[in-house]
C-alpha positions as CSV (number, residue, x, y, z in Angstrom):
1,M,-10.3,-51.4,-0.6
2,E,-10.4,-48.2,-2.8
3,I,-13.6,-47.0,-4.4
4,P,-13.6,-47.8,-8.1
5,P,-12.3,-44.8,-10.0
6,G,-14.9,-42.7,-11.6
7,H,-17.7,-44.4,-9.8
8,D,-20.5,-42.7,-7.8
9,E,-19.6,-43.7,-4.3
10,S,-22.9,-42.4,-2.9
11,E,-24.6,-45.3,-4.8
12,I,-22.5,-47.8,-2.9
13,V,-23.3,-46.1,0.4
14,K,-27.0,-46.0,-0.4
15,A,-27.1,-49.7,-1.4
16,F,-25.1,-50.6,1.7
17,I,-27.6,-48.9,4.0
18,G,-30.5,-50.7,2.3
19,F,-29.0,-54.2,2.7
20,A,-27.4,-53.7,6.1
21,S,-30.6,-52.4,7.7
22,A,-32.3,-55.7,6.8
23,G,-29.8,-57.8,8.9
24,P,-27.4,-60.5,7.7
25,R,-29.8,-63.3,6.6
26,A,-32.5,-61.1,5.0
27,G,-29.9,-58.6,3.7
28,V,-27.9,-61.3,1.8
29,A,-31.1,-62.8,0.5
30,K,-32.2,-59.4,-0.7
31,L,-28.7,-59.0,-2.3
32,K,-29.0,-62.3,-4.2
33,K,-32.5,-61.5,-5.4
34,S,-31.4,-58.1,-6.8
35,W,-27.8,-59.1,-7.8
36,M,-28.3,-58.5,-11.6
37,E,-29.8,-55.1,-10.8
38,I,-26.9,-54.2,-8.5
39,L,-24.4,-55.2,-11.3
40,S,-26.2,-53.0,-13.8
41,Q,-26.3,-50.1,-11.3
42,L,-22.8,-50.3,-9.8
43,G,-20.8,-52.4,-12.2
44,K,-18.6,-55.3,-11.3
45,D,-16.1,-53.3,-9.2
46,G,-18.8,-51.4,-7.4
47,A,-20.7,-54.6,-6.7
48,V,-17.6,-56.3,-5.2
49,T,-16.9,-53.2,-3.1
50,L,-20.5,-53.4,-1.8
51,V,-20.0,-57.0,-0.8
52,H,-16.7,-55.9,1.0
53,C,-18.7,-53.3,2.9
54,L,-21.2,-55.9,4.1
55,A,-18.5,-58.3,5.0
56,C,-17.2,-55.7,7.5
57,K,-20.4,-56.1,9.5
58,G,-19.1,-59.2,11.3
59,H,-18.9,-63.0,11.3
60,V,-22.6,-63.6,10.7
61,W,-22.5,-61.5,7.5
62,L,-19.4,-63.4,6.5
63,S,-21.1,-66.7,6.9
64,E,-24.2,-65.7,4.9
65,L,-22.0,-64.1,2.1
66,R,-19.9,-67.3,1.8
67,K,-23.1,-69.3,1.2
68,A,-24.0,-66.8,-1.5
69,V,-20.9,-67.6,-3.5
70,G,-21.3,-71.3,-3.3
71,K,-22.0,-73.6,-6.3
72,K,-25.6,-72.5,-6.5
73,G,-25.1,-69.0,-5.2
74,K,-26.2,-66.0,-7.2
75,L,-22.9,-64.3,-6.7
76,T,-20.9,-67.1,-8.4
77,P,-19.9,-65.1,-11.5
78,F,-17.4,-63.2,-9.3
79,K,-16.6,-66.1,-7.0
80,D,-12.8,-65.6,-7.1
81,E,-12.8,-61.9,-6.3
82,I,-15.5,-62.2,-3.6
83,A,-14.0,-65.3,-2.0
84,L,-10.7,-63.6,-1.7
85,L,-12.0,-60.5,0.0
86,L,-14.1,-62.7,2.4
87,R,-11.0,-64.7,3.3
88,D,-9.1,-61.5,4.0
89,Q,-12.0,-60.0,5.9
90,S,-12.4,-63.1,8.2
91,V,-8.8,-62.4,9.5
92,E,-9.7,-58.8,10.4
93,A,-13.3,-59.3,11.5
94,K,-12.4,-59.6,15.2
95,N,-10.8,-56.2,15.3
96,R,-13.0,-54.2,13.0
97,P,-16.0,-52.2,14.3
98,S,-19.4,-52.6,12.7
99,G,-19.4,-50.4,9.7
100,I,-17.9,-50.2,6.2
101,P,-14.3,-49.6,5.0
102,F,-12.6,-46.4,6.1
103,E,-12.2,-45.1,2.5
104,V,-16.0,-45.3,2.0
105,L,-16.7,-43.7,5.4
106,R,-14.2,-40.9,4.7
107,A,-15.7,-40.2,1.3
108,H,-19.4,-39.8,2.4
109,R,-19.7,-40.1,6.2
110,F,-23.4,-40.6,6.2
111,S,-25.1,-40.6,9.6
112,S,-28.0,-42.4,11.2
113,S,-27.7,-40.8,14.6
114,T,-25.9,-37.8,16.3
115,L,-23.7,-37.9,19.3
116,H,-23.3,-34.6,21.2
117,L,-19.9,-34.1,23.0
118,E,-19.4,-31.2,25.3
119,I,-15.6,-30.8,25.8
120,D,-14.2,-28.9,28.8
121,E,-10.6,-27.8,29.4
122,E,-10.0,-30.7,31.8
123,D,-11.3,-33.3,29.3
124,L,-8.4,-32.4,26.9
125,S,-5.6,-32.6,29.4
126,L,-3.2,-35.5,29.9
127,L,-4.4,-36.4,33.4
128,G,-8.1,-35.4,32.8
129,L,-8.5,-37.6,29.8
130,D,-10.6,-40.1,31.7
131,G,-13.5,-37.7,31.5
132,L,-13.3,-37.5,27.7
133,L,-13.0,-41.3,27.3
134,A,-16.2,-41.7,29.4
135,K,-18.1,-39.6,26.8
136,F,-17.2,-41.9,23.9
137,P,-19.7,-44.8,23.3
138,N,-18.1,-48.2,23.5
139,K,-19.5,-49.7,20.2
140,P,-21.1,-47.2,17.8
141,I,-23.1,-48.9,15.1
142,G,-22.0,-47.9,11.7
143,A,-21.2,-44.3,10.8
144,F,-22.9,-41.4,12.6
145,A,-22.6,-37.7,13.2
146,V,-20.7,-36.1,16.1
147,N,-21.4,-32.6,17.2
148,I,-18.5,-31.3,19.4
149,T,-18.8,-28.2,21.6
150,F,-15.5,-26.9,22.8
151,R,-16.3,-25.0,26.0
152,T,-12.8,-23.7,26.5
153,N,-10.3,-21.4,24.9
154,N,-7.5,-23.6,26.1
155,I,-7.0,-26.5,23.8
156,Y,-4.6,-29.3,24.9
157,I,-3.3,-31.8,22.4
158,P,-3.9,-35.1,24.3
159,G,-7.6,-34.9,24.0
160,L,-7.4,-33.5,20.5
161,A,-5.4,-36.5,19.3
162,A,-7.8,-38.9,20.9
163,I,-10.9,-37.2,19.3
164,A,-9.3,-37.3,15.9
165,A,-8.4,-41.0,16.1
166,W,-11.8,-42.0,17.5
167,C,-13.8,-40.1,14.9
168,A,-11.7,-41.6,12.1
169,R,-12.2,-45.1,13.3
170,Y,-16.0,-44.8,13.2
171,G,-16.2,-42.6,10.1
172,A,-18.0,-39.9,12.1
173,K,-19.3,-36.8,10.3
174,V,-18.0,-34.0,12.6
175,T,-19.4,-30.6,13.3
176,C,-18.0,-28.1,15.8
177,Q,-19.3,-25.4,18.1
178,I,-16.4,-23.4,19.4
179,T,-17.0,-20.8,22.1
180,G,-13.7,-18.9,21.9
181,D,-11.9,-17.2,19.0
182,R,-8.6,-18.3,20.3
183,A,-9.7,-22.0,20.3
184,R,-11.1,-21.6,16.8
185,R,-7.8,-20.2,15.5
186,Y,-5.8,-22.9,17.2
187,L,-8.0,-25.7,15.8
188,S,-7.6,-24.3,12.4
189,R,-3.9,-23.7,12.6
190,V,-3.0,-27.3,13.7
191,G,-5.2,-28.7,10.9
192,F,-8.0,-30.2,13.1
193,L,-10.8,-28.4,11.4
194,E,-9.6,-29.3,7.9
195,E,-8.7,-32.9,8.7
196,V,-11.4,-34.0,11.2
197,V,-14.3,-31.6,10.6
198,N,-14.1,-30.9,6.9
199,G,-12.8,-34.4,6.1
200,R,-10.1,-33.3,3.8
201,P,-6.7,-35.0,4.4
202,I,-4.0,-32.3,5.0
203,E,-0.4,-32.1,4.2
204,S,0.5,-31.8,7.8
205,V,4.1,-30.6,7.3
206,G,2.7,-27.5,5.7
207,F,0.7,-26.7,8.9
208,D,3.8,-27.0,11.2
209,C,5.0,-23.8,12.8
210,E,7.5,-22.6,15.4
211,N,5.5,-23.9,18.4
212,F,3.8,-27.1,17.2
213,V,3.9,-30.1,15.0
214,A,0.4,-30.2,13.3
215,L,-2.1,-33.0,13.5
216,T,-0.5,-35.8,11.5
217,S,-2.2,-38.9,10.3
218,V,-0.2,-42.2,10.6
219,A,-1.4,-45.2,8.5
220,R,-0.1,-48.8,8.3
221,K,0.8,-48.2,4.6
222,Q,3.1,-45.2,5.7
223,K,5.9,-47.4,7.1
224,D,8.5,-45.0,5.9
225,E,7.0,-42.0,7.7
226,A,8.1,-42.8,11.3
227,D,11.5,-41.3,10.9
228,A,10.2,-38.2,9.2
229,I,7.5,-37.6,11.9
230,A,10.1,-38.2,14.7
231,G,12.4,-35.7,13.0
232,R,9.7,-33.0,13.0
233,I,9.1,-33.6,16.7
234,A,12.8,-33.6,17.6
235,D,13.2,-30.4,15.6
236,L,10.4,-28.8,17.7
237,F,12.3,-29.8,20.9
238,S,15.5,-28.3,19.4
239,R,13.9,-25.0,18.4
240,H,13.0,-24.4,22.0
241,N,16.4,-25.4,23.3
242,A,14.8,-28.2,25.2
243,I,17.4,-30.8,24.2
244,S,21.0,-30.6,23.2
245,S,22.1,-31.3,19.6
246,D,24.0,-34.4,20.9
247,D,20.9,-35.9,22.2
248,V,18.7,-35.3,19.1
249,P,19.5,-38.7,17.4
250,A,18.6,-40.6,20.5
251,L,15.4,-38.7,20.9
252,K,14.5,-39.4,17.3
253,T,15.1,-43.1,17.8
254,A,12.7,-43.3,20.7
255,L,10.1,-41.2,18.9
256,A,10.4,-43.2,15.7
257,E,9.7,-46.4,17.6
258,M,6.7,-44.9,19.2
259,V,5.3,-43.9,15.8
260,E,6.2,-47.4,14.4
261,N,4.0,-49.0,17.0
262,V,1.0,-47.9,15.0
263,Y,1.9,-50.4,12.2
264,K,4.1,-52.8,14.1
265,H,1.6,-53.5,16.9
266,A,-1.7,-51.7,16.4
267,E,-2.8,-53.9,13.4
268,S,-5.4,-51.4,12.4
269,N,-6.5,-50.1,9.0
270,Y,-7.7,-46.9,10.6
271,P,-5.3,-43.9,11.0
272,A,-3.6,-42.9,14.2
273,Y,-2.9,-39.2,14.9
274,V,0.2,-37.4,16.3
275,L,0.4,-33.9,17.7
276,A,3.2,-32.0,19.5
277,Q,3.1,-28.6,21.1
278,A,5.6,-26.2,22.7
279,H,4.2,-23.7,25.3
280,P,6.8,-20.8,25.5
281,N,4.9,-19.0,28.2
282,T,4.8,-21.9,30.6
283,Q,8.0,-23.5,29.3
284,K,6.3,-26.9,28.7
285,L,6.4,-29.4,25.8
286,S,3.6,-31.9,25.1
287,L,3.3,-34.8,22.8
288,A,0.4,-37.2,22.1
289,I,-0.2,-40.1,19.7
290,A,-3.5,-42.0,19.6
291,D,-4.3,-45.2,17.6
292,T,-7.4,-47.4,17.5
293,G,-5.8,-50.8,17.1
294,I,-5.8,-54.0,19.0
295,G,-4.3,-52.5,22.2
296,I,-1.2,-53.4,24.2
297,Q,-2.5,-56.5,26.0
298,E,-3.7,-58.1,22.8
299,S,-0.4,-57.3,21.1
300,F,1.5,-59.2,23.8
301,R,-1.0,-62.1,23.5
302,R,-0.1,-62.4,19.8
303,A,3.7,-62.1,20.5
304,D,6.4,-63.9,18.6
305,N,7.9,-65.3,21.9
306,H,6.6,-67.1,25.0
307,E,7.9,-64.6,27.5
308,A,6.1,-61.7,25.9
309,R,2.8,-63.7,25.8
310,K,3.1,-64.2,29.5
311,I,3.2,-60.4,30.0
312,G,-0.1,-60.2,28.2
313,L,-1.9,-62.3,30.8
314,S,-3.5,-59.2,32.4
315,P,-4.0,-55.5,31.4
316,K,-1.8,-54.4,34.3
317,T,1.2,-56.6,33.5
318,A,0.8,-55.6,29.8
319,L,1.0,-51.9,30.5
320,E,3.9,-52.3,33.0
321,G,5.7,-54.5,30.4
322,A,5.3,-52.0,27.7
323,V,7.2,-49.3,29.6
324,A,9.9,-51.7,30.8
325,P,13.3,-51.8,29.0
326,L,13.8,-54.2,26.1
327,V,10.4,-55.7,26.5
328,T,8.6,-56.2,23.2
329,S,6.2,-58.5,21.4
330,K,8.4,-58.4,18.3
331,L,11.8,-60.2,17.9
332,K,13.4,-58.1,15.2
333,G,15.1,-54.7,15.4
334,H,15.8,-52.4,18.3
335,R,12.3,-52.8,19.7
336,G,11.5,-52.3,23.4
337,Y,13.2,-48.9,23.6
338,G,10.7,-46.3,22.7
339,L,8.2,-46.2,25.5
340,F,10.7,-47.0,28.2
341,V,13.0,-44.2,27.0
342,L,10.2,-41.7,26.9
343,R,8.9,-42.8,30.3
344,K,12.4,-42.5,31.8
345,L,12.9,-39.1,30.2
346,V,9.7,-37.9,31.8
347,E,10.7,-39.2,35.3
348,L,14.1,-37.5,35.2
349,N,12.4,-34.3,34.0
350,K,9.7,-34.4,36.7
351,G,7.1,-34.3,34.0
352,Q,3.9,-36.3,33.3
353,F,3.5,-39.5,31.2
354,R,0.4,-41.5,30.3
355,L,0.1,-44.8,28.5
356,T,-3.5,-45.9,28.0
357,S,-4.9,-49.1,26.4
358,D,-8.3,-50.6,26.8
359,E,-9.6,-49.9,30.4
360,H,-6.2,-49.1,32.0
361,S,-3.6,-46.4,32.1
362,F,0.0,-46.3,33.4
363,L,0.8,-42.9,34.8
364,V,4.0,-41.0,35.8
365,V,3.1,-37.9,37.9
366,P,5.5,-35.6,39.8
367,G,5.3,-36.3,43.5
368,R,3.7,-39.7,43.2
369,D,5.3,-42.2,45.6
370,R,5.8,-45.3,43.4
371,R,6.4,-47.4,46.4
372,T,3.0,-46.9,47.8
373,L,0.8,-45.8,44.9
374,D,-0.2,-48.1,42.0
375,P,0.8,-46.3,38.8
376,T,-2.1,-47.9,36.9
377,R,-5.6,-46.5,36.8
378,R,-8.8,-48.0,35.5
379,H,-11.4,-46.0,33.5
380,H,-13.7,-46.1,30.5
381,A,-12.3,-48.2,27.8
382,W,-10.1,-46.8,24.9
383,K,-10.1,-49.2,22.0
384,G,-6.4,-48.9,21.0
385,T,-3.3,-47.3,22.5
386,F,-2.8,-43.7,23.6
387,V,0.6,-42.2,24.6
388,S,1.1,-38.7,25.9
389,L,3.8,-36.8,27.8
390,L,4.4,-33.4,29.2
391,L,7.9,-32.1,29.8
392,D,9.4,-29.1,31.6
393,M,11.8,-27.1,29.3
394,K,13.4,-25.6,32.4
395,K,14.6,-29.0,33.6
396,S,17.1,-31.5,32.3
397,M,16.3,-33.7,29.3
398,D,19.4,-35.8,29.3
399,M,18.9,-38.6,26.7
400,Q,22.4,-40.0,27.2
401,R,21.7,-40.5,30.9
402,V,18.5,-42.4,30.0
403,Y,20.3,-44.7,27.5
404,R,23.2,-45.4,29.8
405,E,20.7,-47.3,31.9
406,L,19.9,-49.6,29.0
407,P,22.0,-52.4,27.6
408,V,22.6,-52.1,23.9
409,P,20.7,-54.9,22.1
410,A,22.5,-57.5,20.1
411,G,23.5,-56.3,16.6
412,F,23.6,-52.6,17.6
413,E,26.3,-50.2,18.8
414,D,26.1,-47.0,20.9
415,E,26.6,-45.0,17.7
416,D,23.2,-46.3,16.4
417,F,21.7,-44.0,19.0
418,F,24.2,-41.2,19.5
419,Q,26.4,-39.4,16.9
């Protein structure tokens, strides 16, 4: 829900804090008692937005608010509008954190407590991400402040994407302490300081440069953005001669599906974040995307087909199914390609791959004997899905070889993936 145009959003936030701090029963009673005063202060649109904010607090709040719009309820004058938003909110309530709508949080990002995060180089790396996840609280209450101290000059994008997505989900007001000038310049150039710390949405394409695709927000309403973002990443690969021009369409197809997962599977109203980086000195390419949606196992549980729902019986089978060929929880389109293709590309390249959801990760690491070592790892929970890969530009990235191992799904031809 958008804030009413021309309205003072801080009044809504202030009113929300006052009612929310009293708890659901007392808070709604207080709301009914002061309803005419709220209408006078906030206007109709502002009052309805306030009710929406309170509805995001969970099922107990929903129950109390429904009573308030009953036949004898004080909120009856706007029964239709409020009943509609309560119905919509009840569908999402299971997956929303305690708090208020993202637009309100982004606008004012008030804080009731401060979390201090000290970030080391290892915390930001693909394989060291477990340490970063362990520093995130499981269920923050409402909005709060985060003070991040970067104790390294070397910034890796896996951790950066995760931090951006996590802070966005909980409406955190972010401040930074950065020990090195190089790290500060990098965080500024990729748009992290402007987007995450200053809270001003960036036009990410304008931040792109020769060696990276800048921090890019992906929202459910941006369904036409997947191809554009995939194209920017494929162009980065091409600029560094990491992939042949013949393979670019196939790479874009896989990357577009990975980005599409945010709105096809994540079912989240909070933005995901994408970052990609080329490292000319070490001849490496890295890519990361982090969302804070329902996660892979829950996506399989809600699948359109029985076979996919069976895959979601455990976190381990869900992760393994997500990186298997032509396995998807959706029945339409060329789904089931993206994660398998990227995983296979990494394996052939002897690179690194990580798929994280909830308390488990699926890893591809050079030298790991898949016959004897379990590719899944358990760790502190990540609410959502995180994908990252690290590729070696000195080694083969043969997309056609990857696709030759896949059957073409019904309704598609080879030319849909290669030109």
